[in-house]
PDB file with SEQRES, HELIX, SHEET and CRYST1 records, atoms N, CA, C and O in Angstrom:
SEQRES   1 A   76  MET THR SER ASN SER TYR LEU ASN ALA LEU ASP ILE ALA          
SEQRES   2 A   76  ARG GLU SER SER TRP PHE LYS SER SER HIS SER GLY ASP          
SEQRES   3 A   76  ASN THR GLY ALA GLY CYS ILE SER VAL ALA ALA LEU ALA          
SEQRES   4 A   76  THR HIS ILE ALA VAL ARG ASP SER LYS GLN HIS ASN GLY          
SEQRES   5 A   76  PRO ALA PHE ILE THR PRO ALA VAL ALA TRP THR ALA PHE          
SEQRES   6 A   76  ILE HIS GLU VAL ARG SER GLY ARG TRP PRO ALA                  
HELIX    1 AA1 ALA A    9  ALA A   13  1                                   5    
HELIX    2 AA2 SER A   22  SER A   24  5                                   3    
HELIX    3 AA3 ALA A   59  SER A   71  1                                  13    
SHEET    1 AA1 4 TRP A  18  PHE A  19  0                                        
SHEET    2 AA1 4 ILE A  33  ALA A  37 -1                                        
SHEET    3 AA1 4 HIS A  41  ASP A  46 -1                                        
SHEET    4 AA1 4 PHE A  55  PRO A  58 -1                                        
CRYST1    1.000    1.000    1.000  90.00  90.00  90.00 P 1           1          
ATOM      1  N   MET A   1       0.837  -1.188   0.000  1.00  0.00           N  
ATOM      2  CA  MET A   1       0.000   0.000   0.000  1.00  0.00           C  
ATOM      3  C   MET A   1       0.872   1.237   0.000  1.00  0.00           C  
ATOM      4  O   MET A   1       1.880   1.302   0.704  1.00  0.00           O  
ATOM      5  N   THR A   2       0.492   2.181  -0.764  1.00  0.00           N  
ATOM      6  CA  THR A   2       1.245   3.426  -0.814  1.00  0.00           C  
ATOM      7  C   THR A   2       0.540   4.481   0.012  1.00  0.00           C  
ATOM      8  O   THR A   2      -0.619   4.310   0.390  1.00  0.00           O  
ATOM      9  N   SER A   3       1.225   5.553   0.289  1.00  0.00           N  
ATOM     10  CA  SER A   3       0.660   6.608   1.123  1.00  0.00           C  
ATOM     11  C   SER A   3      -0.522   7.302   0.462  1.00  0.00           C  
ATOM     12  O   SER A   3      -1.335   7.915   1.154  1.00  0.00           O  
ATOM     13  N   ASN A   4      -0.636   7.220  -0.853  1.00  0.00           N  
ATOM     14  CA  ASN A   4      -1.747   7.880  -1.520  1.00  0.00           C  
ATOM     15  C   ASN A   4      -2.864   6.912  -1.908  1.00  0.00           C  
ATOM     16  O   ASN A   4      -3.777   7.293  -2.641  1.00  0.00           O  
ATOM     17  N   SER A   5      -2.809   5.681  -1.435  1.00  0.00           N  
ATOM     18  CA  SER A   5      -3.874   4.724  -1.738  1.00  0.00           C  
ATOM     19  C   SER A   5      -5.044   4.939  -0.797  1.00  0.00           C  
ATOM     20  O   SER A   5      -4.870   5.386   0.336  1.00  0.00           O  
ATOM     21  N   TYR A   6      -6.234   4.619  -1.274  1.00  0.00           N  
ATOM     22  CA  TYR A   6      -7.434   4.764  -0.457  1.00  0.00           C  
ATOM     23  C   TYR A   6      -8.232   3.483  -0.529  1.00  0.00           C  
ATOM     24  O   TYR A   6      -8.555   2.999  -1.614  1.00  0.00           O  
ATOM     25  N   LEU A   7      -8.542   2.949   0.604  1.00  0.00           N  
ATOM     26  CA  LEU A   7      -9.419   1.790   0.705  1.00  0.00           C  
ATOM     27  C   LEU A   7     -10.447   2.086   1.773  1.00  0.00           C  
ATOM     28  O   LEU A   7     -10.116   2.652   2.814  1.00  0.00           O  
ATOM     29  N   ASN A   8     -11.686   1.712   1.530  1.00  0.00           N  
ATOM     30  CA  ASN A   8     -12.642   1.825   2.620  1.00  0.00           C  
ATOM     31  C   ASN A   8     -12.713   0.486   3.335  1.00  0.00           C  
ATOM     32  O   ASN A   8     -12.113  -0.491   2.889  1.00  0.00           O  
ATOM     33  N   ALA A   9     -13.436   0.437   4.430  1.00  0.00           N  
ATOM     34  CA  ALA A   9     -13.487  -0.764   5.251  1.00  0.00           C  
ATOM     35  C   ALA A   9     -14.044  -1.958   4.482  1.00  0.00           C  
ATOM     36  O   ALA A   9     -13.627  -3.090   4.727  1.00  0.00           O  
ATOM     37  N   LEU A  10     -14.966  -1.733   3.568  1.00  0.00           N  
ATOM     38  CA  LEU A  10     -15.503  -2.841   2.775  1.00  0.00           C  
ATOM     39  C   LEU A  10     -14.436  -3.465   1.894  1.00  0.00           C  
ATOM     40  O   LEU A  10     -14.374  -4.688   1.773  1.00  0.00           O  
ATOM     41  N   ASP A  11     -13.592  -2.642   1.273  1.00  0.00           N  
ATOM     42  CA  ASP A  11     -12.506  -3.161   0.452  1.00  0.00           C  
ATOM     43  C   ASP A  11     -11.564  -4.022   1.285  1.00  0.00           C  
ATOM     44  O   ASP A  11     -11.145  -5.096   0.853  1.00  0.00           O  
ATOM     45  N   ILE A  12     -11.239  -3.551   2.460  1.00  0.00           N  
ATOM     46  CA  ILE A  12     -10.320  -4.272   3.333  1.00  0.00           C  
ATOM     47  C   ILE A  12     -10.963  -5.551   3.840  1.00  0.00           C  
ATOM     48  O   ILE A  12     -10.295  -6.581   3.942  1.00  0.00           O  
ATOM     49  N   ALA A  13     -12.248  -5.502   4.160  1.00  0.00           N  
ATOM     50  CA  ALA A  13     -12.945  -6.670   4.689  1.00  0.00           C  
ATOM     51  C   ALA A  13     -12.906  -7.830   3.704  1.00  0.00           C  
ATOM     52  O   ALA A  13     -12.944  -8.990   4.115  1.00  0.00           O  
ATOM     53  N   ARG A  14     -12.832  -7.540   2.432  1.00  0.00           N  
ATOM     54  CA  ARG A  14     -12.776  -8.597   1.431  1.00  0.00           C  
ATOM     55  C   ARG A  14     -11.476  -9.387   1.510  1.00  0.00           C  
ATOM     56  O   ARG A  14     -11.425 -10.541   1.085  1.00  0.00           O  
ATOM     57  N   GLU A  15     -10.435  -8.778   2.045  1.00  0.00           N  
ATOM     58  CA  GLU A  15      -9.145  -9.454   2.071  1.00  0.00           C  
ATOM     59  C   GLU A  15      -8.669  -9.835   3.471  1.00  0.00           C  
ATOM     60  O   GLU A  15      -7.552 -10.329   3.624  1.00  0.00           O  
ATOM     61  N   SER A  16      -9.483  -9.619   4.478  1.00  0.00           N  
ATOM     62  CA  SER A  16      -9.051  -9.934   5.838  1.00  0.00           C  
ATOM     63  C   SER A  16     -10.256 -10.070   6.758  1.00  0.00           C  
ATOM     64  O   SER A  16     -11.393  -9.819   6.359  1.00  0.00           O  
ATOM     65  N   SER A  17      -9.992 -10.464   7.972  1.00  0.00           N  
ATOM     66  CA  SER A  17     -11.048 -10.599   8.972  1.00  0.00           C  
ATOM     67  C   SER A  17     -10.901  -9.507  10.020  1.00  0.00           C  
ATOM     68  O   SER A  17      -9.815  -9.285  10.554  1.00  0.00           O  
ATOM     69  N   TRP A  18     -12.003  -8.832  10.306  1.00  0.00           N  
ATOM     70  CA  TRP A  18     -12.024  -7.781  11.316  1.00  0.00           C  
ATOM     71  C   TRP A  18     -12.330  -8.396  12.671  1.00  0.00           C  
ATOM     72  O   TRP A  18     -13.073  -9.374  12.759  1.00  0.00           O  
ATOM     73  N   PHE A  19     -11.763  -7.830  13.725  1.00  0.00           N  
ATOM     74  CA  PHE A  19     -12.103  -8.257  15.081  1.00  0.00           C  
ATOM     75  C   PHE A  19     -12.084  -7.047  15.995  1.00  0.00           C  
ATOM     76  O   PHE A  19     -11.478  -6.024  15.677  1.00  0.00           O  
ATOM     77  N   LYS A  20     -12.759  -7.174  17.144  1.00  0.00           N  
ATOM     78  CA  LYS A  20     -12.693  -6.116  18.149  1.00  0.00           C  
ATOM     79  C   LYS A  20     -12.418  -6.753  19.497  1.00  0.00           C  
ATOM     80  O   LYS A  20     -12.623  -7.953  19.679  1.00  0.00           O  
ATOM     81  N   SER A  21     -11.965  -5.966  20.419  1.00  0.00           N  
ATOM     82  CA  SER A  21     -11.566  -6.439  21.733  1.00  0.00           C  
ATOM     83  C   SER A  21     -12.727  -7.063  22.486  1.00  0.00           C  
ATOM     84  O   SER A  21     -13.871  -6.628  22.360  1.00  0.00           O  
ATOM     85  N   SER A  22     -12.421  -8.078  23.262  1.00  0.00           N  
ATOM     86  CA  SER A  22     -13.436  -8.673  24.136  1.00  0.00           C  
ATOM     87  C   SER A  22     -13.830  -7.696  25.236  1.00  0.00           C  
ATOM     88  O   SER A  22     -14.853  -7.885  25.893  1.00  0.00           O  
ATOM     89  N   HIS A  23     -13.032  -6.659  25.443  1.00  0.00           N  
ATOM     90  CA  HIS A  23     -13.349  -5.625  26.432  1.00  0.00           C  
ATOM     91  C   HIS A  23     -14.398  -4.645  25.916  1.00  0.00           C  
ATOM     92  O   HIS A  23     -14.819  -3.745  26.642  1.00  0.00           O  
ATOM     93  N   SER A  24     -14.816  -4.818  24.677  1.00  0.00           N  
ATOM     94  CA  SER A  24     -15.786  -3.906  24.078  1.00  0.00           C  
ATOM     95  C   SER A  24     -17.177  -4.045  24.677  1.00  0.00           C  
ATOM     96  O   SER A  24     -18.013  -3.159  24.501  1.00  0.00           O  
ATOM     97  N   GLY A  25     -17.437  -5.120  25.368  1.00  0.00           N  
ATOM     98  CA  GLY A  25     -18.733  -5.298  26.017  1.00  0.00           C  
ATOM     99  C   GLY A  25     -19.812  -5.721  25.056  1.00  0.00           C  
ATOM    100  O   GLY A  25     -19.625  -6.646  24.266  1.00  0.00           O  
ATOM    101  N   ASP A  26     -20.959  -5.038  25.122  1.00  0.00           N  
ATOM    102  CA  ASP A  26     -22.100  -5.427  24.295  1.00  0.00           C  
ATOM    103  C   ASP A  26     -21.823  -5.172  22.814  1.00  0.00           C  
ATOM    104  O   ASP A  26     -20.768  -4.654  22.449  1.00  0.00           O  
ATOM    105  N   ASN A  27     -22.756  -5.534  21.991  1.00  0.00           N  
ATOM    106  CA  ASN A  27     -22.573  -5.423  20.544  1.00  0.00           C  
ATOM    107  C   ASN A  27     -23.007  -4.086  19.964  1.00  0.00           C  
ATOM    108  O   ASN A  27     -23.132  -3.966  18.745  1.00  0.00           O  
ATOM    109  N   THR A  28     -23.240  -3.076  20.801  1.00  0.00           N  
ATOM    110  CA  THR A  28     -23.648  -1.779  20.264  1.00  0.00           C  
ATOM    111  C   THR A  28     -22.490  -1.080  19.571  1.00  0.00           C  
ATOM    112  O   THR A  28     -22.711  -0.228  18.710  1.00  0.00           O  
ATOM    113  N   GLY A  29     -21.262  -1.427  19.931  1.00  0.00           N  
ATOM    114  CA  GLY A  29     -20.097  -0.834  19.287  1.00  0.00           C  
ATOM    115  C   GLY A  29     -19.791   0.580  19.731  1.00  0.00           C  
ATOM    116  O   GLY A  29     -18.960   1.251  19.118  1.00  0.00           O  
ATOM    117  N   ALA A  30     -20.440   1.045  20.776  1.00  0.00           N  
ATOM    118  CA  ALA A  30     -20.234   2.421  21.239  1.00  0.00           C  
ATOM    119  C   ALA A  30     -18.776   2.625  21.639  1.00  0.00           C  
ATOM    120  O   ALA A  30     -18.289   1.990  22.575  1.00  0.00           O  
ATOM    121  N   GLY A  31     -18.091   3.502  20.937  1.00  0.00           N  
ATOM    122  CA  GLY A  31     -16.714   3.836  21.275  1.00  0.00           C  
ATOM    123  C   GLY A  31     -15.713   2.742  20.987  1.00  0.00           C  
ATOM    124  O   GLY A  31     -14.613   2.766  21.539  1.00  0.00           O  
ATOM    125  N   CYS A  32     -16.052   1.785  20.146  1.00  0.00           N  
ATOM    126  CA  CYS A  32     -15.155   0.666  19.875  1.00  0.00           C  
ATOM    127  C   CYS A  32     -14.545   0.778  18.485  1.00  0.00           C  
ATOM    128  O   CYS A  32     -15.087   1.425  17.590  1.00  0.00           O  
ATOM    129  N   ILE A  33     -13.414   0.134  18.341  1.00  0.00           N  
ATOM    130  CA  ILE A  33     -12.791   0.027  17.032  1.00  0.00           C  
ATOM    131  C   ILE A  33     -12.693  -1.444  16.653  1.00  0.00           C  
ATOM    132  O   ILE A  33     -12.684  -2.322  17.516  1.00  0.00           O  
ATOM    133  N   SER A  34     -12.621  -1.695  15.375  1.00  0.00           N  
ATOM    134  CA  SER A  34     -12.339  -3.024  14.841  1.00  0.00           C  
ATOM    135  C   SER A  34     -10.977  -2.951  14.172  1.00  0.00           C  
ATOM    136  O   SER A  34     -10.585  -1.910  13.644  1.00  0.00           O  
ATOM    137  N   VAL A  35     -10.262  -4.067  14.199  1.00  0.00           N  
ATOM    138  CA  VAL A  35      -8.913  -4.124  13.656  1.00  0.00           C  
ATOM    139  C   VAL A  35      -8.822  -5.297  12.679  1.00  0.00           C  
ATOM    140  O   VAL A  35      -9.410  -6.353  12.911  1.00  0.00           O  
ATOM    141  N   ALA A  36      -8.092  -5.106  11.603  1.00  0.00           N  
ATOM    142  CA  ALA A  36      -7.841  -6.176  10.637  1.00  0.00           C  
ATOM    143  C   ALA A  36      -6.349  -6.226  10.344  1.00  0.00           C  
ATOM    144  O   ALA A  36      -5.723  -5.199  10.082  1.00  0.00           O  
ATOM    145  N   ALA A  37      -5.787  -7.423  10.391  1.00  0.00           N  
ATOM    146  CA  ALA A  37      -4.374  -7.604  10.069  1.00  0.00           C  
ATOM    147  C   ALA A  37      -4.241  -7.887   8.578  1.00  0.00           C  
ATOM    148  O   ALA A  37      -4.788  -8.867   8.072  1.00  0.00           O  
ATOM    149  N   LEU A  38      -3.514  -7.027   7.883  1.00  0.00           N  
ATOM    150  CA  LEU A  38      -3.214  -7.214   6.467  1.00  0.00           C  
ATOM    151  C   LEU A  38      -1.814  -7.816   6.368  1.00  0.00           C  
ATOM    152  O   LEU A  38      -1.203  -8.106   7.397  1.00  0.00           O  
ATOM    153  N   ALA A  39      -1.308  -8.004   5.196  1.00  0.00           N  
ATOM    154  CA  ALA A  39       0.003  -8.640   5.035  1.00  0.00           C  
ATOM    155  C   ALA A  39       1.103  -7.912   5.801  1.00  0.00           C  
ATOM    156  O   ALA A  39       1.855  -8.546   6.542  1.00  0.00           O  
ATOM    157  N   THR A  40       1.212  -6.599   5.638  1.00  0.00           N  
ATOM    158  CA  THR A  40       2.275  -5.832   6.297  1.00  0.00           C  
ATOM    159  C   THR A  40       1.743  -4.619   7.043  1.00  0.00           C  
ATOM    160  O   THR A  40       2.520  -3.835   7.588  1.00  0.00           O  
ATOM    161  N   HIS A  41       0.430  -4.459   7.072  1.00  0.00           N  
ATOM    162  CA  HIS A  41      -0.199  -3.295   7.684  1.00  0.00           C  
ATOM    163  C   HIS A  41      -1.332  -3.725   8.607  1.00  0.00           C  
ATOM    164  O   HIS A  41      -1.769  -4.875   8.585  1.00  0.00           O  
ATOM    165  N   ILE A  42      -1.795  -2.786   9.412  1.00  0.00           N  
ATOM    166  CA  ILE A  42      -2.957  -2.978  10.279  1.00  0.00           C  
ATOM    167  C   ILE A  42      -3.988  -1.942   9.873  1.00  0.00           C  
ATOM    168  O   ILE A  42      -3.665  -0.770   9.683  1.00  0.00           O  
ATOM    169  N   ALA A  43      -5.231  -2.382   9.741  1.00  0.00           N  
ATOM    170  CA  ALA A  43      -6.333  -1.473   9.421  1.00  0.00           C  
ATOM    171  C   ALA A  43      -7.203  -1.314  10.660  1.00  0.00           C  
ATOM    172  O   ALA A  43      -7.466  -2.283  11.372  1.00  0.00           O  
ATOM    173  N   VAL A  44      -7.644  -0.096  10.911  1.00  0.00           N  
ATOM    174  CA  VAL A  44      -8.472   0.215  12.075  1.00  0.00           C  
ATOM    175  C   VAL A  44      -9.698   0.977  11.581  1.00  0.00           C  
ATOM    176  O   VAL A  44      -9.579   1.900  10.776  1.00  0.00           O  
ATOM    177  N   ARG A  45     -10.879   0.583  12.068  1.00  0.00           N  
ATOM    178  CA  ARG A  45     -12.112   1.262  11.668  1.00  0.00           C  
ATOM    179  C   ARG A  45     -13.023   1.436  12.871  1.00  0.00           C  
ATOM    180  O   ARG A  45     -12.827   0.801  13.907  1.00  0.00           O  
ATOM    181  N   ASP A  46     -14.000   2.283  12.729  1.00  0.00           N  
ATOM    182  CA  ASP A  46     -15.061   2.457  13.717  1.00  0.00           C  
ATOM    183  C   ASP A  46     -15.968   1.237  13.634  1.00  0.00           C  
ATOM    184  O   ASP A  46     -16.444   0.895  12.552  1.00  0.00           O  
ATOM    185  N   SER A  47     -16.212   0.576  14.758  1.00  0.00           N  
ATOM    186  CA  SER A  47     -17.035  -0.635  14.762  1.00  0.00           C  
ATOM    187  C   SER A  47     -18.456  -0.392  14.279  1.00  0.00           C  
ATOM    188  O   SER A  47     -19.118  -1.311  13.797  1.00  0.00           O  
ATOM    189  N   LYS A  48     -18.924   0.838  14.407  1.00  0.00           N  
ATOM    190  CA  LYS A  48     -20.286   1.158  13.975  1.00  0.00           C  
ATOM    191  C   LYS A  48     -20.353   1.484  12.489  1.00  0.00           C  
ATOM    192  O   LYS A  48     -21.445   1.523  11.921  1.00  0.00           O  
ATOM    193  N   GLN A  49     -19.229   1.715  11.855  1.00  0.00           N  
ATOM    194  CA  GLN A  49     -19.170   2.133  10.450  1.00  0.00           C  
ATOM    195  C   GLN A  49     -18.495   1.044   9.606  1.00  0.00           C  
ATOM    196  O   GLN A  49     -17.386   1.242   9.109  1.00  0.00           O  
ATOM    197  N   HIS A  50     -19.150  -0.078   9.450  1.00  0.00           N  
ATOM    198  CA  HIS A  50     -18.542  -1.218   8.752  1.00  0.00           C  
ATOM    199  C   HIS A  50     -18.135  -0.904   7.319  1.00  0.00           C  
ATOM    200  O   HIS A  50     -17.183  -1.499   6.811  1.00  0.00           O  
ATOM    201  N   ASN A  51     -18.820   0.000   6.665  1.00  0.00           N  
ATOM    202  CA  ASN A  51     -18.453   0.335   5.292  1.00  0.00           C  
ATOM    203  C   ASN A  51     -17.826   1.721   5.189  1.00  0.00           C  
ATOM    204  O   ASN A  51     -17.759   2.299   4.103  1.00  0.00           O  
ATOM    205  N   GLY A  52     -17.376   2.245   6.304  1.00  0.00           N  
ATOM    206  CA  GLY A  52     -16.748   3.562   6.325  1.00  0.00           C  
ATOM    207  C   GLY A  52     -15.258   3.485   6.084  1.00  0.00           C  
ATOM    208  O   GLY A  52     -14.739   2.434   5.711  1.00  0.00           O  
ATOM    209  N   PRO A  53     -14.567   4.589   6.295  1.00  0.00           N  
ATOM    210  CA  PRO A  53     -13.123   4.627   6.059  1.00  0.00           C  
ATOM    211  C   PRO A  53     -12.364   3.822   7.105  1.00  0.00           C  
ATOM    212  O   PRO A  53     -12.864   3.572   8.201  1.00  0.00           O  
ATOM    213  N   ALA A  54     -11.174   3.429   6.753  1.00  0.00           N  
ATOM    214  CA  ALA A  54     -10.296   2.701   7.669  1.00  0.00           C  
ATOM    215  C   ALA A  54      -8.942   3.404   7.709  1.00  0.00           C  
ATOM    216  O   ALA A  54      -8.437   3.865   6.686  1.00  0.00           O  
ATOM    217  N   PHE A  55      -8.371   3.477   8.895  1.00  0.00           N  
ATOM    218  CA  PHE A  55      -7.019   4.005   9.088  1.00  0.00           C  
ATOM    219  C   PHE A  55      -6.066   2.834   8.881  1.00  0.00           C  
ATOM    220  O   PHE A  55      -6.245   1.781   9.494  1.00  0.00           O  
ATOM    221  N   ILE A  56      -5.069   2.995   8.038  1.00  0.00           N  
ATOM    222  CA  ILE A  56      -4.128   1.915   7.749  1.00  0.00           C  
ATOM    223  C   ILE A  56      -2.733   2.375   8.133  1.00  0.00           C  
ATOM    224  O   ILE A  56      -2.289   3.451   7.732  1.00  0.00           O  
ATOM    225  N   THR A  57      -2.043   1.544   8.920  1.00  0.00           N  
ATOM    226  CA  THR A  57      -0.708   1.882   9.396  1.00  0.00           C  
ATOM    227  C   THR A  57       0.195   0.652   9.274  1.00  0.00           C  
ATOM    228  O   THR A  57      -0.300  -0.475   9.318  1.00  0.00           O  
ATOM    229  N   PRO A  58       1.495   0.843   9.123  1.00  0.00           N  
ATOM    230  CA  PRO A  58       2.394  -0.311   9.097  1.00  0.00           C  
ATOM    231  C   PRO A  58       2.267  -1.119  10.392  1.00  0.00           C  
ATOM    232  O   PRO A  58       2.092  -0.555  11.472  1.00  0.00           O  
ATOM    233  N   ALA A  59       2.356  -2.423  10.271  1.00  0.00           N  
ATOM    234  CA  ALA A  59       2.210  -3.296  11.437  1.00  0.00           C  
ATOM    235  C   ALA A  59       3.224  -2.961  12.528  1.00  0.00           C  
ATOM    236  O   ALA A  59       2.900  -3.039  13.712  1.00  0.00           O  
ATOM    237  N   VAL A  60       4.439  -2.591  12.150  1.00  0.00           N  
ATOM    238  CA  VAL A  60       5.458  -2.260  13.143  1.00  0.00           C  
ATOM    239  C   VAL A  60       5.054  -1.024  13.951  1.00  0.00           C  
ATOM    240  O   VAL A  60       5.332  -0.957  15.148  1.00  0.00           O  
ATOM    241  N   ALA A  61       4.408  -0.056  13.319  1.00  0.00           N  
ATOM    242  CA  ALA A  61       3.946   1.142  14.036  1.00  0.00           C  
ATOM    243  C   ALA A  61       2.808   0.789  14.984  1.00  0.00           C  
ATOM    244  O   ALA A  61       2.753   1.302  16.102  1.00  0.00           O  
ATOM    245  N   TRP A  62       1.899  -0.080  14.551  1.00  0.00           N  
ATOM    246  CA  TRP A  62       0.789  -0.514  15.408  1.00  0.00           C  
ATOM    247  C   TRP A  62       1.331  -1.254  16.634  1.00  0.00           C  
ATOM    248  O   TRP A  62       0.854  -1.041  17.749  1.00  0.00           O  
ATOM    249  N   THR A  63       2.317  -2.115  16.430  1.00  0.00           N  
ATOM    250  CA  THR A  63       2.920  -2.855  17.538  1.00  0.00           C  
ATOM    251  C   THR A  63       3.554  -1.898  18.540  1.00  0.00           C  
ATOM    252  O   THR A  63       3.410  -2.091  19.747  1.00  0.00           O  
ATOM    253  N   ALA A  64       4.248  -0.878  18.066  1.00  0.00           N  
ATOM    254  CA  ALA A  64       4.851   0.119  18.954  1.00  0.00           C  
ATOM    255  C   ALA A  64       3.775   0.882  19.719  1.00  0.00           C  
ATOM    256  O   ALA A  64       3.939   1.157  20.908  1.00  0.00           O  
ATOM    257  N   PHE A  65       2.681   1.226  19.052  1.00  0.00           N  
ATOM    258  CA  PHE A  65       1.568   1.920  19.703  1.00  0.00           C  
ATOM    259  C   PHE A  65       0.979   1.060  20.823  1.00  0.00           C  
ATOM    260  O   PHE A  65       0.781   1.549  21.935  1.00  0.00           O  
ATOM    261  N   ILE A  66       0.700  -0.196  20.546  1.00  0.00           N  
ATOM    262  CA  ILE A  66       0.135  -1.100  21.558  1.00  0.00           C  
ATOM    263  C   ILE A  66       1.102  -1.255  22.727  1.00  0.00           C  
ATOM    264  O   ILE A  66       0.679  -1.283  23.882  1.00  0.00           O  
ATOM    265  N   HIS A  67       2.385  -1.356  22.435  1.00  0.00           N  
ATOM    266  CA  HIS A  67       3.395  -1.462  23.495  1.00  0.00           C  
ATOM    267  C   HIS A  67       3.347  -0.238  24.408  1.00  0.00           C  
ATOM    268  O   HIS A  67       3.394  -0.377  25.630  1.00  0.00           O  
ATOM    269  N   GLU A  68       3.254   0.949  23.829  1.00  0.00           N  
ATOM    270  CA  GLU A  68       3.185   2.184  24.620  1.00  0.00           C  
ATOM    271  C   GLU A  68       1.912   2.240  25.461  1.00  0.00           C  
ATOM    272  O   GLU A  68       1.959   2.637  26.625  1.00  0.00           O  
ATOM    273  N   VAL A  69       0.795   1.854  24.892  1.00  0.00           N  
ATOM    274  CA  VAL A  69      -0.468   1.858  25.644  1.00  0.00           C  
ATOM    275  C   VAL A  69      -0.371   0.915  26.838  1.00  0.00           C  
ATOM    276  O   VAL A  69      -0.771   1.273  27.946  1.00  0.00           O  
ATOM    277  N   ARG A  70       0.148  -0.266  26.622  1.00  0.00           N  
ATOM    278  CA  ARG A  70       0.255  -1.264  27.697  1.00  0.00           C  
ATOM    279  C   ARG A  70       1.306  -0.905  28.741  1.00  0.00           C  
ATOM    280  O   ARG A  70       1.266  -1.431  29.853  1.00  0.00           O  
ATOM    281  N   SER A  71       2.237  -0.027  28.410  1.00  0.00           N  
ATOM    282  CA  SER A  71       3.314   0.318  29.337  1.00  0.00           C  
ATOM    283  C   SER A  71       2.817   1.083  30.560  1.00  0.00           C  
ATOM    284  O   SER A  71       3.463   1.078  31.608  1.00  0.00           O  
ATOM    285  N   GLY A  72       1.667   1.739  30.422  1.00  0.00           N  
ATOM    286  CA  GLY A  72       1.132   2.507  31.537  1.00  0.00           C  
ATOM    287  C   GLY A  72       1.752   3.882  31.693  1.00  0.00           C  
ATOM    288  O   GLY A  72       1.455   4.586  32.657  1.00  0.00           O  
ATOM    289  N   ARG A  73       2.603   4.273  30.768  1.00  0.00           N  
ATOM    290  CA  ARG A  73       3.258   5.580  30.857  1.00  0.00           C  
ATOM    291  C   ARG A  73       2.339   6.732  30.494  1.00  0.00           C  
ATOM    292  O   ARG A  73       2.651   7.885  30.791  1.00  0.00           O  
ATOM    293  N   TRP A  74       1.219   6.445  29.861  1.00  0.00           N  
ATOM    294  CA  TRP A  74       0.286   7.487  29.423  1.00  0.00           C  
ATOM    295  C   TRP A  74      -0.893   7.539  30.379  1.00  0.00           C  
ATOM    296  O   TRP A  74      -1.499   6.507  30.665  1.00  0.00           O  
ATOM    297  N   PRO A  75      -1.228   8.723  30.878  1.00  0.00           N  
ATOM    298  CA  PRO A  75      -2.376   8.818  31.792  1.00  0.00           C  
ATOM    299  C   PRO A  75      -3.680   8.520  31.056  1.00  0.00           C  
ATOM    300  O   PRO A  75      -3.822   8.786  29.862  1.00  0.00           O  
ATOM    301  N   ALA A  76      -4.612   7.968  31.798  1.00  0.00           N  
ATOM    302  CA  ALA A  76      -5.920   7.611  31.205  1.00  0.00           C  
ATOM    303  C   ALA A  76      -6.744   8.837  30.913  1.00  0.00           C  
ATOM    304  O   ALA A  76      -7.864   8.723  30.416  1.00  0.00           O  
TER     305      ALA A  76                                                      
END                                                                             
């Protein structure tokens, strides 16, 4: 994927499986995101907007982000 490519969540869903955290609670999707692992990137979308836009980032950047969140260094 290049920096100027555009895919919506439906396009991505055709090539991968979306999932959301078990911490999301009920199925209303309020304030939740869904994530899809692509070959070398991670796609993130609003759980309520299945056919809306998706944020796509390199997998290494997503891993660093998750590491920082789990570290507890950032206030809630």
